[in-house]
Backbone as CSV, one residue per row, in Angstrom:
resi,resn,N_x,N_y,N_z,CA_x,CA_y,CA_z,C_x,C_y,C_z
1,MET,61.375,-176.891,-57.384,61.916,-177.739,-56.341,61.844,-176.991,-55.006
2,ILE,61.450,-177.691,-53.971,61.371,-177.077,-52.648,62.782,-176.888,-52.099
3,GLN,63.076,-175.651,-51.722,64.378,-175.320,-51.144,64.353,-175.484,-49.631
4,GLY,63.208,-175.167,-49.013,63.132,-175.284,-47.567,61.728,-175.047,-47.054
5,ILE,61.490,-175.511,-45.840,60.240,-175.236,-45.142,60.587,-174.701,-43.763
6,GLY,59.685,-173.926,-43.216,59.904,-173.384,-41.882,58.584,-173.234,-41.155
7,CYS,58.641,-173.379,-39.853,57.456,-173.238,-39.023,57.895,-172.622,-37.699
8,ASP,57.066,-171.739,-37.157,57.368,-171.143,-35.858,56.068,-170.850,-35.132
9,ILE,56.101,-171.023,-33.829,54.949,-170.707,-32.989,55.421,-169.779,-31.879
10,VAL,54.581,-168.822,-31.515,54.951,-167.851,-30.500,53.745,-167.579,-29.604
11,GLU,54.013,-167.375,-28.333,52.974,-166.957,-27.411,52.716,-165.470,-27.647
12,ILE,51.494,-165.122,-27.998,51.151,-163.757,-28.388,51.522,-162.746,-27.305
13,ALA,51.294,-163.066,-26.061,51.539,-162.131,-24.956,53.017,-161.762,-24.799
14,ARG,53.917,-162.559,-25.358,55.361,-162.266,-25.248,55.783,-161.058,-26.057
15,LEU,55.042,-160.731,-27.115,55.458,-159.660,-28.019,54.787,-158.344,-27.638
16,LYS,55.608,-157.377,-27.337,55.135,-156.075,-26.865,55.345,-155.004,-27.931
17,ASP,54.587,-153.948,-27.813,54.623,-152.821,-28.737,56.033,-152.246,-28.903
18,GLU,56.841,-152.296,-27.858,58.181,-151.691,-27.888,59.096,-152.302,-28.952
19,ILE,58.823,-153.534,-29.370,59.718,-154.184,-30.339,59.167,-154.173,-31.766
20,LYS,58.068,-153.473,-31.986,57.441,-153.495,-33.312,58.392,-153.058,-34.424
21,HIS,59.290,-152.097,-34.151,60.217,-151.615,-35.188,61.310,-152.630,-35.516
22,LYS,61.531,-153.593,-34.638,62.512,-154.648,-34.903,61.915,-155.774,-35.740
23,ILE,60.583,-155.822,-35.796,59.898,-156.915,-36.475,59.233,-156.467,-37.773
24,LEU,58.550,-155.341,-37.750,57.692,-154.936,-38.865,58.399,-154.045,-39.878
25,SER,58.025,-154.224,-41.136,58.477,-153.345,-42.221,57.673,-152.046,-42.147
26,PRO,58.080,-151.011,-42.866,57.284,-149.772,-42.885,55.828,-149.996,-43.320
27,ASN,55.599,-150.838,-44.332,54.224,-151.127,-44.768,53.436,-151.834,-43.671
28,GLU,54.068,-152.790,-43.016,53.401,-153.517,-41.935,53.100,-152.592,-40.755
29,LEU,53.993,-151.651,-40.485,53.750,-150.685,-39.406,52.504,-149.850,-39.683
30,ARG,52.283,-149.502,-40.942,51.083,-148.732,-41.292,49.815,-149.552,-41.024
31,VAL,49.855,-150.836,-41.361,48.711,-151.713,-41.084,48.514,-151.828,-39.573
32,TYR,49.589,-152.081,-38.863,49.564,-152.230,-37.401,48.957,-150.993,-36.735
33,ASP,49.374,-149.820,-37.166,48.906,-148.574,-36.557,47.427,-148.299,-36.817
34,ARG,46.843,-148.939,-37.826,45.412,-148.751,-38.110,44.511,-149.536,-37.163
35,PHE,45.060,-150.557,-36.507,44.248,-151.329,-35.564,43.984,-150.486,-34.323
36,THR,42.757,-150.508,-33.845,42.410,-149.739,-32.639,42.483,-150.595,-31.381
37,SER,42.359,-151.878,-31.531,42.412,-152.797,-30.397,43.852,-153.199,-30.092
38,GLU,44.267,-153.056,-28.865,45.626,-153.455,-28.472,45.818,-154.964,-28.640
39,SER,44.784,-155.744,-28.381,44.913,-157.195,-28.539,45.104,-157.564,-30.012
40,ARG,44.440,-156.852,-30.917,44.612,-157.125,-32.351,46.003,-156.714,-32.813
41,LYS,46.509,-155.613,-32.290,47.880,-155.201,-32.608,48.876,-156.276,-32.180
42,GLN,48.704,-156.775,-30.971,49.617,-157.786,-30.441,49.525,-159.078,-31.256
43,GLU,48.314,-159.451,-31.652,48.118,-160.638,-32.476,48.795,-160.473,-33.839
44,PHE,48.638,-159.303,-34.456,49.273,-159.013,-35.748,50.798,-159.095,-35.626
45,LEU,51.337,-158.472,-34.588,52.781,-158.472,-34.365,53.303,-159.895,-34.173
46,ALA,52.597,-160.689,-33.387,53.011,-162.074,-33.137,52.945,-162.910,-34.411
47,GLY,51.911,-162.711,-35.213,51.800,-163.455,-36.465,52.922,-163.131,-37.428
48,ARG,53.263,-161.840,-37.535,54.367,-161.449,-38.415,55.698,-161.975,-37.883
49,PHE,55.895,-161.937,-36.570,57.117,-162.482,-35.992,57.235,-163.980,-36.321
50,ALA,56.154,-164.729,-36.097,56.192,-166.178,-36.327,56.477,-166.513,-37.789
51,VAL,55.818,-165.817,-38.723,56.028,-166.152,-40.130,57.429,-165.732,-40.592
52,LYS,57.955,-164.654,-40.052,59.317,-164.243,-40.436,60.353,-165.204,-39.868
53,GLU,60.117,-165.717,-38.672,60.998,-166.769,-38.129,60.940,-168.002,-39.036
54,ALA,59.757,-168.357,-39.508,59.606,-169.497,-40.411,60.361,-169.263,-41.717
55,ILE,60.297,-168.040,-42.238,61.015,-167.704,-43.476,62.515,-167.850,-43.279
56,VAL,63.027,-167.360,-42.166,64.457,-167.482,-41.875,64.860,-168.961,-41.805
57,LYS,64.026,-169.778,-41.198,64.327,-171.213,-41.111,64.328,-171.876,-42.482
58,ALA,63.486,-171.392,-43.386,63.359,-171.996,-44.713,64.339,-171.434,-45.735
59,ALA,64.668,-170.137,-45.628,65.422,-169.475,-46.698,66.759,-168.892,-46.259
60,GLY,66.985,-168.764,-44.971,68.224,-168.171,-44.488,67.983,-166.813,-43.858
61,LEU,69.013,-166.308,-43.231,68.909,-165.086,-42.440,68.633,-163.855,-43.296
62,VAL,67.550,-163.164,-42.959,67.162,-161.891,-43.567,66.657,-161.020,-42.421
63,PRO,67.115,-159.770,-42.323,66.584,-158.897,-41.264,65.059,-158.759,-41.386
64,PHE,64.380,-158.897,-40.266,62.919,-158.865,-40.257,62.316,-157.633,-40.945
65,PRO,62.801,-156.417,-40.687,62.167,-155.260,-41.335,62.296,-155.241,-42.863
66,GLU,63.218,-156.037,-43.424,63.349,-156.123,-44.883,62.286,-157.028,-45.499
67,MET,61.642,-157.829,-44.669,60.576,-158.719,-45.142,59.244,-158.000,-44.953
68,ASP,58.513,-157.852,-46.035,57.234,-157.154,-46.017,56.135,-158.181,-46.277
69,VAL,55.377,-158.529,-45.238,54.307,-159.519,-45.352,52.976,-158.781,-45.261
70,ILE,52.322,-158.659,-46.410,51.048,-157.935,-46.493,49.993,-158.889,-47.051
71,ASP,48.801,-158.829,-46.484,47.701,-159.682,-46.939,47.096,-159.146,-48.237
72,ASP,46.704,-160.080,-49.110,45.991,-159.675,-50.316,44.520,-159.429,-49.976
73,GLU,43.709,-159.165,-50.990,42.298,-158.832,-50.774,41.504,-159.980,-50.152
74,ASN,42.044,-161.196,-50.236,41.387,-162.368,-49.637,41.966,-162.740,-48.277
75,GLY,42.923,-161.959,-47.800,43.532,-162.230,-46.500,44.740,-163.148,-46.528
76,LYS,45.174,-163.535,-47.709,46.340,-164.417,-47.834,47.615,-163.588,-47.726
77,PRO,48.536,-163.986,-46.832,49.785,-163.219,-46.702,50.736,-163.464,-47.872
78,HIS,51.373,-162.374,-48.321,52.357,-162.433,-49.408,53.620,-161.715,-48.965
79,LEU,54.757,-162.275,-49.351,56.049,-161.707,-48.984,56.648,-160.915,-50.133
80,THR,57.146,-159.732,-49.799,57.988,-158.965,-50.706,59.311,-158.775,-49.980
81,CYS,60.397,-159.198,-50.634,61.720,-159.080,-50.021,62.774,-159.157,-51.125
82,ALA,63.539,-158.094,-51.278,64.546,-158.027,-52.343,65.557,-159.166,-52.241
83,ARG,65.980,-159.495,-51.034,66.985,-160.560,-50.857,66.484,-161.933,-51.281
84,LEU,65.177,-162.095,-51.312,64.610,-163.407,-51.646,63.916,-163.410,-53.005
85,SER,64.175,-162.394,-53.820,63.525,-162.326,-55.134,63.961,-163.506,-55.992
86,GLY,63.085,-163.908,-56.870,63.357,-165.040,-57.742,62.890,-166.363,-57.179
87,ARG,62.490,-166.374,-55.931,61.970,-167.592,-55.308,60.460,-167.456,-55.139
88,THR,59.787,-168.576,-55.191,58.365,-168.592,-54.879,58.236,-168.967,-53.410
89,ILE,57.535,-168.125,-52.654,57.435,-168.332,-51.215,55.962,-168.373,-50.822
90,HIS,55.568,-169.480,-50.224,54.193,-169.684,-49.774,54.151,-169.492,-48.263
91,LEU,53.175,-168.699,-47.789,53.083,-168.382,-46.371,51.703,-168.698,-45.822
92,SER,51.683,-168.995,-44.535,50.431,-169.122,-43.807,50.661,-168.610,-42.391
93,ILE,49.680,-167.849,-41.886,49.717,-167.333,-40.519,48.386,-167.686,-39.873
94,SER,48.441,-168.142,-38.639,47.207,-168.458,-37.922,47.353,-168.050,-36.463
95,HIS,46.215,-167.730,-35.848,46.175,-167.329,-34.442,45.105,-168.157,-33.738
96,GLU,45.382,-168.540,-32.512,44.395,-169.246,-31.706,44.659,-168.951,-30.243
97,LYS,43.733,-168.243,-29.648,43.804,-167.868,-28.238,45.149,-167.240,-27.919
98,ALA,46.047,-167.966,-27.279,47.298,-167.388,-26.789,48.472,-167.530,-27.754
99,PHE,48.257,-168.155,-28.913,49.382,-168.457,-29.791,49.171,-167.978,-31.227
100,ALA,50.295,-167.706,-31.884,50.317,-167.415,-33.315,51.335,-168.361,-33.940
101,ILE,51.033,-168.817,-35.149,51.935,-169.725,-35.849,52.169,-169.190,-37.262
102,GLY,53.389,-169.368,-37.736,53.735,-169.010,-39.098,54.337,-170.218,-39.792
103,PHE,53.984,-170.404,-41.051,54.483,-171.528,-41.835,54.928,-171.002,-43.191
104,CYS,55.998,-171.600,-43.734,56.588,-171.112,-44.973,57.140,-172.287,-45.793
105,VAL,56.904,-172.230,-47.094,57.532,-173.152,-48.040,58.222,-172.280,-49.088
106,VAL,59.519,-172.532,-49.302,60.301,-171.782,-50.283,60.643,-172.708,-51.447
107,GLU,60.273,-172.252,-52.647,60.619,-172.977,-53.855,61.753,-172.252,-54.553
108,ALA,62.810,-172.990,-54.877,63.938,-172.411,-55.605,63.544,-172.272,-57.082
109,PRO,64.122,-171.294,-57.763,63.817,-171.152,-59.198,64.353,-172.351,-59.977
110,ASP,63.639,-172.688,-61.041,64.093,-173.776,-61.919,65.352,-173.334,-62.641
111,LEU,66.304,-174.224,-62.733,67.566,-173.902,-63.417,67.550,-174.352,-64.847
């Protein structure tokens, strides 16, 4: 059963390097630091911010650094978060020019 859905859009230019520790998990910071292009770093940060805002809208308040959104080998984002264990969470992140969007569907466990 679907517990909630969430969607968020953010202007990429609004997110600066100074706030990366407020948004990214330690694993995400390692990915972020591997990018050599500042524009790609900013895009990554904005995408993670948008999808985490979507998760909060769908599942409830969780501190952003506790949510670990890492792409699989095909580029699909997956969430690891102890507070949200037991739920199936579907994510999508997209970027286009000046904007990043995050979308989330949370399925509650069957009772």
